[in-house]
GUTIPA-722585 format. One record per residue: x, y, z of N, C-alpha, C, O in turn. Coordinates in nm, 4 decimals, padded with zeros to 6 digits. Example, Ala and Ser with C-alpha at 12.3 -4.5 7.8 and 13.67 -1.06 7.14 Angstrom:
<rs>
      n.c1      n.c2      n.c3     ca.c1     ca.c2     ca.c3      c.c1      c.c2      c.c3      o.c1      o.c2      o.c3
   01.3190  -00.5690   00.7800   01.2300  -00.4500   00.7800   01.3200  -00.3300   00.7800   01.4236  -00.3319   00.8465
   01.2850  -00.2250   00.7080   01.3670  -00.1060   00.7140   01.2900   00.0030   00.7870   01.3409   00.1138   00.8039
</rs>
This chain:
<rs>
      n.c1      n.c2      n.c3     ca.c1     ca.c2     ca.c3      c.c1      c.c2      c.c3      o.c1      o.c2      o.c3
  -04.5114  -00.9384  -01.8200  -04.4839  -00.8513  -01.7079  -04.5777  -00.7306  -01.7167  -04.6105  -00.6840  -01.8258
  -04.6196  -00.6817  -01.6022  -04.7123  -00.5686  -01.5997  -04.6424  -00.4388  -01.6392  -04.5202  -00.4269  -01.6295
  -04.7211  -00.3433  -01.6834  -04.6670  -00.2126  -01.7198  -04.6015  -00.1465  -01.5996  -04.4963  -00.0838  -01.6127
  -04.6630  -00.1601  -01.4826  -04.6070  -00.1002  -01.3611  -04.4711  -00.1618  -01.3283  -04.3768  -00.0901  -01.2948
  -04.4612  -00.2932  -01.3377  -04.3342  -00.3601  -01.3075  -04.2290  -00.3288  -01.4136  -04.1110  -00.3136  -01.3819
  -04.2715  -00.3192  -01.5383  -04.1791  -00.2788  -01.6453  -04.1220  -00.1398  -01.6169  -04.0021  -00.1162  -01.6323
  -04.2094  -00.0488  -01.5755  -04.1655   00.0867  -01.5440  -04.0682   00.0888  -01.4277  -03.9672   00.1592  -01.4309
  -04.0994   00.0107  -01.3244  -04.0100   00.0044  -01.2089  -03.8750  -00.0539  -01.2502  -03.7708   00.0000  -01.2128
  -03.8752  -00.1628  -01.3265  -03.7500  -00.2259  -01.3677  -03.6655  -00.1315  -01.4529  -03.5433  -00.1269  -01.4386
  -03.7295  -00.0578  -01.5396  -03.6580   00.0391  -01.6228  -03.5962   00.1487  -01.5363  -03.4816   00.1877  -01.5582
  -03.6714   00.1985  -01.4382  -03.6201   00.3028  -01.3490  -03.5060   00.2489  -01.2630  -03.4069   00.3184  -01.2408
  -03.5195   00.1265  -01.2149  -03.4151   00.0664  -01.1314  -03.2869   00.0461  -01.2118  -03.1775   00.0718  -01.1615
  -03.2992   00.0010  -01.3340  -03.1825  -00.0164  -01.4203  -03.1147   00.1172  -01.4463  -02.9918   00.1255  -01.4455
  -03.1929   00.2211  -01.4693  -03.1359   00.3544  -01.4905  -03.0655   00.4031  -01.3647  -02.9598   00.4658  -01.3728
  -03.1238   00.3745  -01.2478  -03.0610   00.4146  -01.1218  -02.9285   00.3400  -01.1013  -02.8297   00.4003  -01.0594
  -02.9259   00.2114  -01.1302  -02.8016   00.1348  -01.1181  -02.6958   00.1885  -01.2141  -02.5797   00.2040  -01.1763
  -02.7349   00.2165  -01.3363  -02.6411   00.2710  -01.4347  -02.5861   00.4056  -01.3887  -02.4665   00.4316  -01.4012
  -02.6729   00.4906  -01.3358  -02.6292   00.6225  -01.2880  -02.5350   00.6087  -01.1690  -02.4356   00.6808  -01.1599
  -02.5651   00.5175  -01.0789  -02.4791   00.4958  -00.9622  -02.3410   00.4473  -01.0057  -02.2396   00.4957  -00.9555
  -02.3367   00.3527  -01.0983  -02.2077   00.3023  -01.1450  -02.1295   00.4095  -01.2202  -02.0071   00.4159  -01.2093
  -02.1985   00.4928  -01.2957  -02.1306   00.6024  -01.3655  -02.0724   00.7013  -01.2653  -01.9612   00.7504  -01.2847
  -02.1457   00.7312  -01.1587  -02.0969   00.8242  -01.0565  -01.9772   00.7653  -00.9828  -01.8802   00.8366  -00.9569
  -01.9817   00.6382  -00.9489  -01.8693   00.5732  -00.8808  -01.7450   00.5725  -00.9697  -01.6344   00.5985  -00.9223
  -01.7631   00.5429  -01.0981  -01.6505   00.5415  -01.1921  -01.5935   00.6813  -01.2133  -01.4727   00.6969  -01.2316
  -01.6782   00.7817  -01.2109  -01.6294   00.9193  -01.2249  -01.5524   00.9617  -01.1004  -01.4526   01.0331  -01.1103
  -01.5982   00.9182  -00.9834  -01.5308   00.9537  -00.8581  -01.3975   00.8821  -00.8431  -01.3021   00.9387  -00.7896
  -01.3905   00.7584  -00.8898  -01.2684   00.6798  -00.8757  -01.2378   00.6122  -01.0095  -01.2736   00.4963  -01.0308
  -01.1711   00.6856  -01.0997  -01.1404   00.6308  -01.2319  -01.0665   00.4968  -01.2219  -00.9805   00.4764  -01.1362
  -01.1030   00.4094  -01.3108  -01.0462   00.2749  -01.3097  -01.1467   00.1725  -01.2608  -01.1309   00.0532  -01.2866
  -01.2507   00.2176  -01.1902  -01.3587   00.1265  -01.1527  -01.4327   00.0896  -01.2797  -01.4861   00.1765  -01.3486
  -01.4358  -00.0376  -01.3104  -01.5010  -00.0854  -01.4323  -01.6062  -00.1889  -01.3981  -01.5884  -00.2699  -01.3072
  -01.7149  -00.1854  -01.4713  -01.8232  -00.2811  -01.4501  -01.7746  -00.4232  -01.4769  -01.6980  -00.4489  -01.5698
  -01.8212  -00.5128  -01.3936  -01.7913  -00.6541  -01.4120  -01.9077  -00.7180  -01.4871  -02.0241  -00.6847  -01.4651
  -01.8735  -00.8100  -01.5758  -01.9769  -00.8823  -01.6491  -02.0367  -00.9901  -01.5592  -01.9663  -01.0487  -01.4770
  -02.1664  -01.0163  -01.5747  -02.2284  -01.1223  -01.4957  -02.1703  -01.2580  -01.5331  -02.1270  -01.2748  -01.6471
  -02.1674  -01.3522  -01.4459  -02.2083  -01.3399  -01.3064  -02.0988  -01.2700  -01.2240  -01.9799  -01.2954  -01.2429
  -02.1401  -01.1838  -01.1347  -02.0460  -01.1029  -01.0589  -02.0066  -01.1656  -00.9254  -01.9071  -01.1255  -00.8650
  -02.0827  -01.2619  -00.8800  -02.0508  -01.3277  -00.7535  -02.1310  -01.2727  -00.6380  -02.1416  -01.3379  -00.5341
  -02.1874  -01.1557  -00.6532  -02.2745  -01.1028  -00.5471  -02.3790  -01.0138  -00.6120  -02.4707  -01.0633  -00.6775
  -02.3662  -00.8861  -00.5947  -02.4633  -00.7902  -00.6496  -02.4595  -00.7918  -00.8023  -02.3551  -00.8164  -00.8628
  -02.5742  -00.7654  -00.8630  -02.5797  -00.7573  -01.0091  -02.4940  -00.6433  -01.0621  -02.4307  -00.6562  -01.1669
  -02.4918  -00.5313  -00.9895  -02.4139  -00.4141  -01.0304  -02.2831  -00.4126  -00.9505  -02.2762  -00.3571  -00.8409
  -02.1813  -00.4740  -01.0069  -02.0525  -00.4846  -00.9374  -01.9416  -00.4309  -01.0268  -01.9427  -00.4494  -01.1485
  -01.8453  -00.3636  -00.9631  -01.7344  -00.3018  -01.0349  -01.6035  -00.3465  -00.9715  -01.5998  -00.3871  -00.8554
  -01.4960  -00.3385  -01.0500  -01.3639  -00.3788  -01.0017  -01.2619  -00.2734  -01.0417  -01.2733  -00.2109  -01.1471
  -01.1612  -00.2542  -00.9554  -01.0502  -00.1647  -00.9857  -00.9208  -00.2354  -00.9474  -00.9153  -00.3092  -00.8490
  -00.8170  -00.2116  -01.0268  -00.6841  -00.2620  -00.9948  -00.5834  -00.1559  -01.0364  -00.5398  -00.1508  -01.1514
  -00.5475  -00.0713  -00.9406  -00.4489   00.0336  -00.9621  -00.3360   00.0103  -00.8631  -00.3377   00.0651  -00.7529
  -00.2364  -00.0718  -00.9019  -00.1269  -00.1044  -00.8105  -00.0651   00.0204  -00.7487  -00.0393   00.1198  -00.8166
  -00.0421   00.0123  -00.6185   00.0143   00.1241  -00.5451  -00.0887   00.2269  -00.5028  -00.0562   00.3214  -00.4309
  -00.2141   00.2095  -00.5472  -00.3210   00.3027  -00.5112  -00.4393   00.2315  -00.4480  -00.4799   00.2658  -00.3370
  -00.4948   00.1334  -00.5166  -00.6085   00.0587  -00.4630  -00.6457  -00.0541  -00.5575  -00.6328  -00.0430  -00.6795
  -00.6915  -00.1617  -00.4985  -00.7507  -00.2691  -00.5780  -00.8676  -00.3246  -00.4976  -00.8642  -00.3289  -00.3746
  -00.9702  -00.3666  -00.5693  -01.0856  -00.4234  -00.5013  -01.2129  -00.4028  -00.5797  -01.2115  -00.3862  -00.7017
  -01.3233  -00.4042  -00.5066  -01.4539  -00.3995  -00.5708  -01.5448  -00.2944  -00.5071  -01.5250  -00.2512  -00.3935
  -01.6432  -00.2562  -00.5842  -01.7545  -00.1736  -00.5362  -01.8802  -00.2334  -00.5965  -01.8819  -00.2702  -00.7139
  -01.9840  -00.2431  -00.5176  -02.1078  -00.2971  -00.5731  -02.2285  -00.2239  -00.5153  -02.2230  -00.1630  -00.4085
  -02.3355  -00.2327  -00.5896  -02.4621  -00.1712  -00.5534  -02.5592  -00.2840  -00.5227  -02.5870  -00.3682  -00.6081
  -02.6111  -00.2851  -00.3990  -02.7001  -00.3948  -00.3608  -02.8444  -00.3679  -00.4042  -02.8741  -00.2655  -00.4658
  -02.9319  -00.4604  -00.3714  -03.0723  -00.4513  -00.4119  -03.1479  -00.3399  -00.3413  -03.2624  -00.3114  -00.3763
  -03.0861  -00.2770  -00.2430  -03.1482  -00.1663  -00.1709  -03.0915  -00.0322  -00.2159  -03.1251   00.0721  -00.1598
  -03.0051  -00.0354  -00.3176  -02.9465   00.0876  -00.3692  -02.8347   00.1412  -00.2815  -02.8044   00.2605  -00.2852
  -02.7732   00.0539  -00.2025  -02.6618   00.0934  -00.1163  -02.5328   00.0363  -00.1728  -02.5322  -00.0687  -00.2371
  -02.4235   00.1075  -00.1475  -02.2929   00.0717  -00.2025  -02.2074   00.0021  -00.0967  -02.2087   00.0390   00.0208
  -02.1342  -00.0981  -00.1405  -02.0296  -00.1601  -00.0597  -01.8999  -00.1479  -00.1374  -01.8929  -00.1849  -00.2546
  -01.7969  -00.0955  -00.0712  -01.6645  -00.0805  -00.1306  -01.5687  -00.1629  -00.0470  -01.5706  -00.1562   00.0759
  -01.4849  -00.2407  -00.1139  -01.3851  -00.3233  -00.0461  -01.2535  -00.3083  -00.1218  -01.2283  -00.3792  -00.2192
  -01.1699  -00.2148  -00.0758  -01.0419  -00.1838  -00.1405  -00.9272  -00.2230  -00.0477  -00.9404  -00.2187   00.0747
  -00.8157  -00.2609  -00.1072  -00.6933  -00.2906  -00.0318  -00.5761  -00.2247  -00.1036  -00.5889  -00.1774  -00.2166
  -00.4615  -00.2225  -00.0357  -00.3401  -00.1696  -00.0963  -00.3376  -00.0194  -00.1110  -00.2648   00.0334  -00.1950
  -00.4164   00.0507  -00.0304  -00.4241   00.1968  -00.0380  -00.3123   00.2559   00.0477  -00.2934   00.2112   00.1608
  -00.2381   00.3538  -00.0015  -00.1410   00.4199   00.0845  -00.2118   00.4791   00.2080  -00.3087   00.5539   00.1956
  -00.1615   00.4441   00.3253  -00.2243   00.4849   00.4510  -00.2409   00.6361   00.4606  -00.3446   00.6840   00.5066
  -00.1405   00.7116   00.4180  -00.1482   00.8574   00.4270  -00.2635   00.9122   00.3439  -00.3394   00.9965   00.3917
  -00.2776   00.8656   00.2208  -00.3844   00.9147   00.1331  -00.5215   00.8802   00.1900  -00.6107   00.9649   00.1920
  -00.5390   00.7568   00.2360  -00.6669   00.7174   00.2929  -00.6959   00.7988   00.4179  -00.8077   00.8468   00.4369
  -00.5953   00.8144   00.5033  -00.6149   00.8921   00.6251  -00.6530   01.0357   00.5968  -00.7413   01.0909   00.6624
  -00.5872   01.0967   00.4997  -00.6195   01.2347   00.4636  -00.7613   01.2447   00.4071  -00.8343   01.3388   00.4382
  -00.7997   01.1480   00.3243  -00.9346   01.1497   00.2668  -01.0400   01.1331   00.3760  -01.1393   01.2059   00.3776
  -01.0196   01.0391   00.4660  -01.1175   01.0166   00.5718  -01.1255   01.1357   00.6666  -01.2340   01.1710   00.7128
  -01.0112   01.1979   00.6957  -01.0131   01.3175   00.7815  -01.0883   01.4319   00.7145  -01.1599   01.5069   00.7810
  -01.0721   01.4453   00.5824  -01.1433   01.5512   00.5101  -01.2943   01.5276   00.5121  -01.3718   01.6229   00.5195
  -01.3358   01.4031   00.5055  -01.4785   01.3700   00.5042  -01.5378   01.3677   00.6449  -01.6410   01.4298   00.6702
  -01.4724   01.2960   00.7363  -01.5294   01.2721   00.8685  -01.4688   01.3565   00.9801  -01.5314   01.3761   01.0842
  -01.3476   01.4064   00.9589  -01.2752   01.4689   01.0683  -01.1970   01.3605   01.1433  -01.2135   01.2419   01.1148
  -01.1132   01.3994   01.2373  -01.0304   01.3012   01.3068  -01.1078   01.2239   01.4143  -01.2058   01.2727   01.4705
  -01.0611   01.1041   01.4400  -01.1022   01.0186   01.5523  -01.2444   00.9631   01.5442  -01.3036   00.9328   01.6477
  -01.2998   00.9492   01.4254  -01.4293   00.8829   01.4118  -01.4165   00.7323   01.4286  -01.5129   00.6643   01.4639
  -01.2988   00.6815   01.4034  -01.2761   00.5374   01.4061  -01.1984   00.4964   01.5311  -01.1451   00.3855   01.5370
  -01.1913   00.5854   01.6319  -01.1174   00.5613   01.7561  -00.9713   00.5307   01.7308  -00.9102   00.4505   01.8015
  -00.9153   00.5958   01.6286  -00.7759   00.5717   01.5914  -00.6810   00.6729   01.6528  -00.5594   00.6576   01.6424
  -00.7338   00.7746   01.7158  -00.6489   00.8732   01.7796  -00.6526   01.0064   01.7084  -00.7089   01.0172   01.5994
  -00.5933   01.1079   01.7685  -00.6044   01.2449   01.7175  -00.5368   01.2691   01.5831  -00.5694   01.3668   01.5155
  -00.4437   01.1834   01.5423  -00.3768   01.2019   01.4128  -00.4513   01.1331   01.2993  -00.4042   01.1330   01.1856
  -00.5665   01.0748   01.3286  -00.6472   01.0101   01.2267  -00.5838   00.8823   01.1742  -00.4810   00.8369   01.2243
  -00.6454   00.8268   01.0750  -00.5965   00.7021   01.0146  -00.4570   00.7221   00.9567  -00.3769   00.6287   00.9563
  -00.4265   00.8419   00.9078  -00.2933   00.8676   00.8511  -00.1829   00.8414   00.9528  -00.0727   00.8020   00.9147
  -00.2102   00.8625   01.0814  -00.1097   00.8419   01.1853  -00.1379   00.7226   01.2739  -00.0716   00.7048   01.3760
  -00.2350   00.6405   01.2372  -00.2751   00.5278   01.3214  -00.1747   00.4137   01.3149  -00.1112   00.3906   01.2120
  -00.1618   00.3440   01.4246  -00.0784   00.2235   01.4306  -00.1484   00.1110   01.3550  -00.2691   00.1161   01.3317
  -00.0714   00.0099   01.3172  -00.1296  -00.1066   01.2508  -00.2421  -00.1623   01.3374  -00.2289  -00.1733   01.4593
  -00.3517  -00.1968   01.2730  -00.4665  -00.2500   01.3450  -00.5937  -00.2289   01.2656  -00.5907  -00.1789   01.1532
  -00.7046  -00.2671   01.3245  -00.8350  -00.2562   01.2603  -00.9190  -00.1531   01.3346  -00.9285  -00.1552   01.4573
  -00.9792  -00.0635   01.2586  -01.0579   00.0462   01.3142  -01.1963   00.0433   01.2501  -01.2092   00.0249   01.1290
  -01.2998   00.0618   01.3322  -01.4379   00.0498   01.2846  -01.5226   00.1682   01.3269  -01.4933   00.2369   01.4248
  -01.6290   00.1899   01.2498  -01.7314   00.2864   01.2890  -01.8601   00.2467   01.2189  -01.8606   00.2179   01.0992
  -01.9684   00.2454   01.2938  -02.1010   00.2193   01.2391  -02.1844   00.3463   01.2514  -02.1949   00.4043   01.3595
  -02.2431   00.3889   01.1409  -02.3271   00.5075   01.1392  -02.4695   00.4644   01.1712  -02.5394   00.4099   01.0858
  -02.5115   00.4889   01.2934  -02.6438   00.4445   01.3366  -02.7569   00.5156   01.2644  -02.8678   00.4625   01.2578
  -02.7323   00.6340   01.2099  -02.8396   00.7067   01.1419  -02.8649   00.6544   01.0012  -02.9770   00.6650   00.9513
  -02.7626   00.5979   00.9357  -02.7809   00.5487   00.7983  -02.7585   00.3975   00.7862  -02.7808   00.3399   00.6797
  -02.7147   00.3334   00.8948  -02.6832   00.1900   00.8984  -02.5565   00.1542   00.8212  -02.5285   00.0364   00.7992
  -02.4807   00.2540   00.7804  -02.3554   00.2284   00.7095  -02.2513   00.1729   00.8070  -02.2523   00.2046   00.9260
  -02.1623   00.0901   00.7542  -02.0544   00.0317   00.8339  -01.9220   00.0621   00.7651  -01.9111   00.0548   00.6427
  -01.8220   00.0960   00.8449  -01.6898   00.1284   00.7934  -01.5854   00.0488   00.8700  -01.5945   00.0337   00.9918
  -01.4859  -00.0022   00.7975  -01.3732  -00.0702   00.8606  -01.2460  -00.0320   00.7862  -01.2410  -00.0356   00.6633
  -01.1453   00.0039   00.8611  -01.0140   00.0358   00.8049  -00.9145  -00.0578   00.8715  -00.9092  -00.0688   00.9940
  -00.8366  -00.1242   00.7893  -00.7311  -00.2118   00.8395  -00.5979  -00.1515   00.7987  -00.5610  -00.1544   00.6813
  -00.5259  -00.0970   00.8959  -00.3956  -00.0374   00.8707  -00.2913  -00.1483   00.8836  -00.2870  -00.2210   00.9830
  -00.2075  -00.1593   00.7809  -00.1046  -00.2631   00.7786   00.0299  -00.2051   00.8224   00.0492  -00.0836   00.8191
   00.1213  -00.2905   00.8626   00.2547  -00.2482   00.9071   00.3362  -00.1854   00.7948   00.4312  -00.1118   00.8213
   00.3001  -00.2137   00.6683   00.3760  -00.1603   00.5544   00.3247  -00.0238   00.5071   00.3578   00.0198   00.3969
   00.2445   00.0432   00.5896   00.1905   00.1769   00.5596   00.0875   00.1757   00.4465   00.0655   00.2772   00.3804
   00.0251   00.0606   00.4251  -00.0909   00.0541   00.3362  -00.2122   00.0254   00.4238  -00.2003  -00.0064   00.5421
  -00.3280   00.0375   00.3624  -00.4511   00.0128   00.4372  -00.5552  -00.0505   00.3469  -00.5527  -00.0344   00.2249
  -00.6454  -00.1218   00.4088  -00.7633  -00.1743   00.3413  -00.8818  -00.0935   00.3926  -00.8867  -00.0560   00.5098
  -00.9756  -00.0677   00.3051  -01.0910   00.0140   00.3398  -01.2167  -00.0586   00.2960  -01.2310  -00.0962   00.1796
  -01.3077  -00.0778   00.3905  -01.4340  -00.1442   00.3634  -01.5454  -00.0539   00.4139  -01.5461  -00.0150   00.5307
  -01.6386  -00.0208   00.3271  -01.7596   00.0490   00.3711  -01.8782  -00.0226   00.3093  -01.8772  -00.0559   00.1908
  -01.9809  -00.0463   00.3908  -02.0965  -00.1227   00.3459  -02.2253  -00.0495   00.3799  -02.2337   00.0234   00.4787
  -02.3262  -00.0709   00.2946  -02.4596  -00.0144   00.3129  -02.4563   00.1385   00.3122  -02.5306   00.2038   00.3855
  -02.3697   00.1939   00.2288  -02.3493   00.3380   00.2216  -02.4345   00.3942   00.1091  -02.4423   00.3355   00.0012
  -02.4988   00.5082   00.1343  -02.5765   00.5735   00.0294  -02.4825   00.6096  -00.0857  -02.3652   00.6402  -00.0642
  -02.5351   00.6057  -00.2069  -02.4534   00.6291  -00.3259  -02.3807   00.7628  -00.3171  -02.2610   00.7690  -00.3453
  -02.4495   00.8692  -00.2791  -02.3841   01.0001  -00.2754  -02.2718   01.0044  -00.1718  -02.1706   01.0709  -00.1936
  -02.2881   00.9350  -00.0604  -02.1819   00.9309   00.0407  -02.0624   00.8509  -00.0099  -01.9479   00.8914   00.0105
  -02.0875   00.7378  -00.0758  -01.9779   00.6564  -00.1302  -01.9019   00.7343  -00.2371  -01.7790   00.7296  -00.2419
  -01.9739   00.8054  -00.3221  -01.9103   00.8850  -00.4262  -01.8232   00.9932  -00.3635  -01.7122   01.0175  -00.4108
  -01.8714   01.0585  -00.2577  -01.7934   01.1630  -00.1907  -01.6638   01.1071  -00.1331  -01.5582   01.1688  -00.1471
  -01.6707   00.9914  -00.0687  -01.5503   00.9309  -00.0097  -01.4525   00.8899  -00.1195  -01.3330   00.9177  -00.1091
  -01.5017   00.8240  -00.2247  -01.4125   00.7801  -00.3321  -01.3509   00.8975  -00.4063  -01.2342   00.8920  -00.4451
  -01.4278   01.0034  -00.4262  -01.3749   01.1220  -00.4917  -01.2643   01.1854  -00.4070  -01.1602   01.2249  -00.4596
  -01.2868   01.1947  -00.2784  -01.1846   01.2518  -00.1897  -01.0601   01.1640  -00.1877  -00.9483   01.2156  -00.1879
  -01.0780   01.0317  -00.1858  -00.9636   00.9409  -00.1899  -00.8862   00.9597  -00.3201  -00.7633   00.9660  -00.3192
  -00.9575   00.9686  -00.4310  -00.8936   00.9908  -00.5610  -00.8096   01.1184  -00.5571  -00.6954   01.1194  -00.6030
  -00.8662   01.2255  -00.5024  -00.7930   01.3516  -00.4953  -00.6680   01.3393  -00.4092  -00.5621   01.3904  -00.4455
  -00.6797   01.2721  -00.2961  -00.5643   01.2581  -00.2060  -00.4566   01.1686  -00.2674  -00.3377   01.1918  -00.2452
  -00.4956   01.0685  -00.3429  -00.3979   00.9816  -00.4086  -00.3164   01.0571  -00.5127  -00.2010   01.0228  -00.5385
  -00.3759   01.1595  -00.5723  -00.3100   01.2322  -00.6803  -00.2739   01.3758  -00.6443  -00.2409   01.4564  -00.7312
  -00.2805   01.4062  -00.5159  -00.2429   01.5405  -00.4695  -00.0920   01.5555  -00.4776  -00.0174   01.4683  -00.4331
  -00.0487   01.6644  -00.5336   00.0941   01.6945  -00.5425   00.1450   01.7195  -00.4016   00.0941   01.8085  -00.3335
   00.2455   01.6426  -00.3548   00.2946   01.6604  -00.2187   00.3530   01.8009  -00.1946   00.3675   01.8425  -00.0797
   00.3861   01.8730  -00.3008   00.4395   02.0074  -00.2867   00.3272   02.1113  -00.2724   00.3521   02.2256  -00.2341
   00.2039   02.0703  -00.3037   00.0909   02.1623  -00.2959   00.0281   02.1513  -00.1578  -00.0184   02.0444  -00.1184
   00.0269   02.2619  -00.0844  -00.0364   02.2544   00.0472  -00.1859   02.2279   00.0314  -00.2487   02.2713  -00.0651
  -00.2397   02.1575   00.1259  -00.3829   02.1300   00.1234  -00.4282   02.0801   00.2577  -00.3457   02.0517   00.3446
  -00.5580   02.0689   00.2764  -00.6094   02.0208   00.4048  -00.5707   01.8765   00.4275  -00.5533   01.7986   00.3338
  -00.5580   01.8437   00.5524  -00.5322   01.7058   00.5944  -00.4042   01.6579   00.5470  -00.3674   01.5435   00.5738
</rs>
């Protein structure tokens, strides 16, 4: 292998490692999966019953895809409102936290990111975001983590 390609591969591996470390710091419990992962080489899994279960992976373009289910609707709604504000997903003025059961989508034309929220009748939700820049994915997961563990007696935004 050429020196240039060796250098690129080393830098890419360091970038993948840094991205996975940031995702794990934002959402504790996300753990690296051993190969073969089934899709992206850099894939992580979380299973926190009552909070979230699913995967996060880093694709060959350095973009993150998160696919979580079983999230309390209120926590997800509060996190998304804190990040995006209300009604980005055409769910209404009360945001995802107050949305009726159904599927809500938004595509970010400036970054090509895609978001889908599936609100279930049991007040849980599934959250899918794809082609998201690492820093944006970390911000969303960090906010979700905070909302999942926010003391209900402590006033806060959203």
